[in-house]
C-alpha positions in Angstrom: 16.0 -114.8 27.4 12.8 -113.0 26.6 14.8 -110.1 24.9 16.5 -112.5 22.6 13.3 -114.2 21.6 11.6 -110.9 21.0 14.5 -109.7 18.9 14.4 -113.0 16.8 10.7 -112.6 16.2 11.2 -108.9 15.3 13.8 -110.0 12.7 11.5 -112.6 11.3 8.6 -110.2 11.0 10.9 -107.6 9.3 12.1 -110.1 6.8 8.5 -111.3 6.1 7.4 -107.7 5.5 10.4 -107.1 3.2 9.7 -110.3 1.2 6.0 -109.4 0.9 6.9 -105.9 -0.5 9.4 -107.4 -3.0 6.7 -110.0 -4.1 4.2 -107.2 -4.5 6.6 -105.1 -6.6 7.5 -108.1 -8.8 3.8 -108.9 -9.3 3.2 -105.3 -10.4 6.1 -105.4 -12.8 4.8 -108.7 -14.4 1.3 -107.4 -14.6 2.4 -104.2 -16.3 4.4 -106.3 -18.8 1.4 -108.5 -19.6 -0.9 -105.5 -20.0 1.5 -103.9 -22.4 1.9 -107.2 -24.4 -1.9 -107.4 -24.6 -2.2 -103.9 -25.9 0.4 -104.5 -28.6 -0.7 -108.0 -29.7 -4.4 -107.9 -29.3 -5.4 -104.3 -29.6 -2.7 -103.4 -32.2 -1.7 -100.4 -30.2 0.9 -98.6 -32.3 1.9 -96.4 -29.4 3.7 -99.5 -28.0 6.9 -100.2 -29.9 8.3 -103.7 -30.4 11.6 -102.7 -28.9 9.9 -101.1 -25.9 7.7 -104.2 -25.4 10.7 -106.6 -25.8 12.8 -104.6 -23.3 9.9 -104.6 -20.7 9.2 -108.3 -21.1 12.9 -109.1 -20.8 13.3 -107.0 -17.7 10.2 -108.6 -16.1 11.3 -112.1 -16.9 14.8 -111.6 -15.6 13.4 -110.0 -12.4 11.0 -113.0 -11.9 13.4 -115.8 -12.9 16.7 -114.3 -12.0 19.4 -113.8 -14.7 20.5 -117.5 -14.5 17.0 -118.7 -14.6 16.2 -116.6 -17.7 19.3 -117.9 -19.5 18.4 -121.5 -18.7 14.8 -120.9 -19.8 15.7 -119.1 -23.0 18.2 -121.8 -23.9 15.5 -124.5 -23.4 13.1 -123.0 -25.9 13.2 -123.5 -29.7 13.1 -120.4 -31.8 10.2 -120.8 -34.4 12.3 -118.8 -36.8 15.1 -121.4 -36.8 17.6 -119.2 -35.0 
């Protein structure tokens, strides 16, 4: 019985470590996207292109929300340009 319990706790610990690593990677990706947006919008950094920033922000949002979550979120917002 003890072997089964130990194996179960080992699996739980392994999953937790994996989830923590994924969360850390996602946090890094979101932070990098925010820093780049800050550079472009507030520091007028011309070394950051609009297409590059758009692609990085899209990738970070899709990673954080999931593809379906991003689609639902983007469908729920109103484009200020009337599109």
